[in-house]
N, CA and C atoms as a LAMMPS dump frame, in Angstrom:
ITEM: TIMESTEP
0
ITEM: NUMBER OF ATOMS
240
ITEM: BOX BOUNDS ff ff ff
-5.0000000000000000e+02 5.0000000000000000e+02
-5.0000000000000000e+02 5.0000000000000000e+02
-5.0000000000000000e+02 5.0000000000000000e+02
ITEM: ATOMS id mol type element x y z
1 1 1 N 0.856 -1.192 -0.008
2 1 2 C 0.014 -0.006 -0.001
3 1 3 C 0.9 1.25 -0.018
4 2 1 N 0.71 2.112 -0.949
5 2 2 C 1.504 3.305 -0.996
6 2 3 C 0.942 4.434 -0.169
7 3 1 N 1.678 5.496 -0.04
8 3 2 C 1.246 6.652 0.808
9 3 3 C -0.087 7.237 0.326
10 4 1 N -0.21 7.349 -0.996
11 4 2 C -1.438 7.943 -1.564
12 4 3 C -2.697 7.144 -1.147
13 5 1 N -2.624 5.851 -1.199
14 5 2 C -3.771 5.026 -0.831
15 5 3 C -4.038 5.081 0.722
16 6 1 N -2.999 5.186 1.454
17 6 2 C -3.142 5.297 2.92
18 6 3 C -3.801 6.621 3.257
19 7 1 N -3.382 7.729 2.636
20 7 2 C -3.971 9.01 2.912
21 7 3 C -5.407 9.077 2.434
22 8 1 N -5.677 8.456 1.323
23 8 2 C -7.064 8.413 0.784
24 8 3 C -7.973 7.662 1.72
25 9 1 N -7.519 6.547 2.227
26 9 2 C -8.342 5.776 3.153
27 9 3 C -8.511 6.511 4.497
28 10 1 N -7.467 7.19 4.965
29 10 2 C -7.593 7.992 6.183
30 10 3 C -8.616 9.09 6.032
31 11 1 N -8.548 9.769 4.918
32 11 2 C -9.528 10.811 4.642
33 11 3 C -10.944 10.298 4.614
34 12 1 N -11.126 9.155 3.936
35 12 2 C -12.483 8.572 3.846
36 12 3 C -12.985 8.184 5.206
37 13 1 N -12.157 7.585 6.073
38 13 2 C -12.594 7.166 7.377
39 13 3 C -12.815 8.359 8.288
40 14 1 N -11.956 9.343 8.212
41 14 2 C -11.999 10.468 9.117
42 14 3 C -13.164 11.448 8.77
43 15 1 N -13.286 11.79 7.49
44 15 2 C -14.214 12.832 7.126
45 15 3 C -15.38 12.334 6.297
46 16 1 N -15.304 11.213 5.651
47 16 2 C -16.348 10.747 4.756
48 16 3 C -17.665 10.456 5.487
49 17 1 N -17.577 9.85 6.676
50 17 2 C -18.805 9.551 7.383
51 17 3 C -19.505 10.845 7.868
52 18 1 N -18.711 11.811 8.297
53 18 2 C -19.307 13.085 8.737
54 18 3 C -19.972 13.82 7.604
55 19 1 N -19.326 13.864 6.456
56 19 2 C -19.918 14.508 5.296
57 19 3 C -21.218 13.784 4.912
58 20 1 N -21.195 12.438 4.987
59 20 2 C -22.375 11.675 4.682
60 20 3 C -23.565 11.986 5.581
61 21 1 N -23.26 12.115 6.888
62 21 2 C -24.3 12.454 7.877
63 21 3 C -24.883 13.861 7.638
64 22 1 N -23.989 14.824 7.331
65 22 2 C -24.456 16.156 7.053
66 22 3 C -25.294 16.218 5.78
67 23 1 N -24.895 15.465 4.745
68 23 2 C -25.692 15.41 3.532
69 23 3 C -27.083 14.799 3.795
70 24 1 N -27.129 13.797 4.642
71 24 2 C -28.401 13.2 4.97
72 24 3 C -29.285 14.163 5.731
73 25 1 N -28.725 14.917 6.684
74 25 2 C -29.516 15.924 7.413
75 25 3 C -30.066 16.988 6.479
76 26 1 N -29.244 17.444 5.526
77 26 2 C -29.717 18.462 4.566
78 26 3 C -30.821 17.906 3.677
79 27 1 N -30.672 16.709 3.301
80 27 2 C -31.714 16.053 2.468
81 27 3 C -33.049 15.937 3.25
82 28 1 N -32.979 15.617 4.515
83 28 2 C -34.194 15.491 5.334
84 28 3 C -34.858 16.865 5.518
85 29 1 N -34.07 17.925 5.719
86 29 2 C -34.613 19.27 5.832
87 29 3 C -35.268 19.693 4.494
88 30 1 N -34.579 19.357 3.404
89 30 2 C -35.145 19.683 2.102
90 30 3 C -36.478 18.995 1.862
91 31 1 N -36.57 17.707 2.141
92 31 2 C -37.822 16.99 1.987
93 31 3 C -38.903 17.577 2.883
94 32 1 N -38.537 17.89 4.121
95 32 2 C -39.531 18.547 5.009
96 32 3 C -40.016 19.848 4.463
97 33 1 N -39.108 20.693 3.932
98 33 2 C -39.533 21.957 3.388
99 33 3 C -40.418 21.783 2.125
100 34 1 N -40.096 20.742 1.398
101 34 2 C -40.899 20.465 0.207
102 34 3 C -42.358 20.156 0.541
103 35 1 N -42.534 19.392 1.583
104 35 2 C -43.903 18.961 1.934
105 35 3 C -44.511 19.743 3.095
106 36 1 N -43.8 20.751 3.595
107 36 2 C -44.3 21.516 4.725
108 36 3 C -45.576 22.307 4.374
109 37 1 N -45.656 22.759 3.191
110 37 2 C -46.837 23.5 2.738
111 37 3 C -48.087 22.594 2.804
112 38 1 N -47.92 21.345 2.489
113 38 2 C -49.067 20.413 2.512
114 38 3 C -49.452 20.086 3.977
115 39 1 N -48.538 20.242 4.874
116 39 2 C -48.837 20.015 6.313
117 39 3 C -49.463 21.276 6.956
118 40 1 N -49.577 22.375 6.153
119 40 2 C -50.171 23.56 6.687
120 40 3 C -49.18 24.628 7.094
121 41 1 N -47.917 24.392 6.874
122 41 2 C -46.904 25.379 7.206
123 41 3 C -46.574 26.172 5.939
124 42 1 N -46.673 27.468 6.067
125 42 2 C -46.405 28.326 4.884
126 42 3 C -44.914 28.532 4.756
127 43 1 N -44.432 28.305 3.558
128 43 2 C -42.978 28.486 3.273
129 43 3 C -42.838 29.25 1.958
130 44 1 N -41.834 30.115 1.855
131 44 2 C -41.599 30.817 0.585
132 44 3 C -41.064 29.905 -0.506
133 45 1 N -40.627 28.703 -0.186
134 45 2 C -40.035 27.813 -1.152
135 45 3 C -41.048 27.118 -2.046
136 46 1 N -42.329 27.21 -1.721
137 46 2 C -43.294 26.452 -2.45
138 46 3 C -43.35 26.834 -3.923
139 47 1 N -43.09 28.061 -4.258
140 47 2 C -43.09 28.481 -5.665
141 47 3 C -41.907 27.899 -6.436
142 48 1 N -40.778 27.708 -5.753
143 48 2 C -39.608 27.189 -6.412
144 48 3 C -39.659 25.669 -6.518
145 49 1 N -40.288 25.024 -5.549
146 49 2 C -40.279 23.593 -5.464
147 49 3 C -41.375 22.888 -6.24
148 50 1 N -42.398 23.62 -6.668
149 50 2 C -43.49 22.972 -7.36
150 50 3 C -43.039 22.296 -8.662
151 51 1 N -42.014 22.845 -9.296
152 51 2 C -41.533 22.247 -10.545
153 51 3 C -40.773 20.946 -10.261
154 52 1 N -40.29 20.766 -9.061
155 52 2 C -39.507 19.575 -8.708
156 52 3 C -40.369 18.45 -8.182
157 53 1 N -41.615 18.695 -7.937
158 53 2 C -42.526 17.707 -7.28
159 53 3 C -42.475 16.382 -7.961
160 54 1 N -42.63 16.258 -9.277
161 54 2 C -42.619 14.903 -9.874
162 54 3 C -41.34 14.111 -9.631
163 55 1 N -40.223 14.793 -9.617
164 55 2 C -38.953 14.097 -9.39
165 55 3 C -38.774 13.726 -7.933
166 56 1 N -39.405 14.48 -7.031
167 56 2 C -39.153 14.24 -5.603
168 56 3 C -40.141 13.307 -4.913
169 57 1 N -41.151 12.815 -5.661
170 57 2 C -42.058 11.87 -5.061
171 57 3 C -41.304 10.613 -4.62
172 58 1 N -40.346 10.192 -5.427
173 58 2 C -39.534 9.029 -5.06
174 58 3 C -38.75 9.292 -3.794
175 59 1 N -38.216 10.506 -3.63
176 59 2 C -37.511 10.863 -2.4
177 59 3 C -38.456 10.877 -1.209
178 60 1 N -39.686 11.341 -1.426
179 60 2 C -40.68 11.26 -0.339
180 60 3 C -40.91 9.816 0.078
181 61 1 N -40.978 8.94 -0.919
182 61 2 C -41.191 7.507 -0.606
183 61 3 C -40.056 7.008 0.233
184 62 1 N -38.816 7.264 -0.107
185 62 2 C -37.687 6.864 0.727
186 62 3 C -37.745 7.445 2.12
187 63 1 N -38.167 8.717 2.177
188 63 2 C -38.267 9.414 3.471
189 63 3 C -39.251 8.674 4.412
190 64 1 N -40.459 8.423 3.958
191 64 2 C -41.434 7.776 4.844
192 64 3 C -41.052 6.337 5.157
193 65 1 N -40.361 5.666 4.229
194 65 2 C -39.87 4.32 4.547
195 65 3 C -38.821 4.379 5.646
196 66 1 N -37.963 5.381 5.61
197 66 2 C -36.915 5.556 6.591
198 66 3 C -37.523 5.867 7.972
199 67 1 N -38.677 6.484 8.005
200 67 2 C -39.375 6.771 9.223
201 67 3 C -40.071 5.514 9.778
202 68 1 N -40.154 4.473 8.992
203 68 2 C -40.781 3.217 9.441
204 68 3 C -42.234 3.084 9.045
205 69 1 N -42.712 3.98 8.153
206 69 2 C -44.087 3.935 7.704
207 69 3 C -44.159 3.099 6.45
208 70 1 N -45.018 2.124 6.434
209 70 2 C -45.111 1.23 5.28
210 70 3 C -45.686 1.938 4.068
211 71 1 N -46.759 2.703 4.302
212 71 2 C -47.4 3.455 3.212
213 71 3 C -47.228 4.952 3.462
214 72 1 N -47.54 5.715 2.46
215 72 2 C -47.459 7.151 2.588
216 72 3 C -48.307 7.663 3.721
217 73 1 N -47.805 8.547 4.575
218 73 2 C -48.641 9.067 5.673
219 73 3 C -49.699 10.052 5.183
220 74 1 N -49.608 10.507 3.986
221 74 2 C -50.571 11.448 3.423
222 74 3 C -51.437 10.752 2.376
223 75 1 N -52.71 10.913 2.531
224 75 2 C -53.67 10.256 1.643
225 75 3 C -53.555 10.737 0.173
226 76 1 N -53.22 11.983 0.013
227 76 2 C -53.258 12.565 -1.361
228 76 3 C -51.899 12.39 -2.069
229 77 1 N -50.875 11.78 -1.431
230 77 2 C -49.649 11.458 -2.118
231 77 3 C -49.56 9.943 -2.214
232 78 1 N -49.743 9.445 -3.414
233 78 2 C -49.699 7.962 -3.611
234 78 3 C -48.334 7.651 -4.236
235 79 1 N -47.41 7.311 -3.387
236 79 2 C -46.069 6.967 -3.936
237 79 3 C -45.813 5.461 -3.839
238 80 1 N -46.622 4.728 -3.138
239 80 2 C -46.42 3.303 -2.989
240 80 3 C -47.319 2.481 -3.909
């Protein structure tokens, strides 16, 4: 194993997991903001996010599965 591979592995172990956790937190906040308007919370992002809705239904599906819900918690979003 050369020095480059050792440093690459060190970086991955030291910082890679932390970056992954932060990315996951940001994704969860983004999904919450996307659907916050439907929960009754007014957000200024609704005008920007309406175009992304078709692409993010799959992300919503992953989100509610991660929460442990078998089906969508919202009756009007049929992702399953």
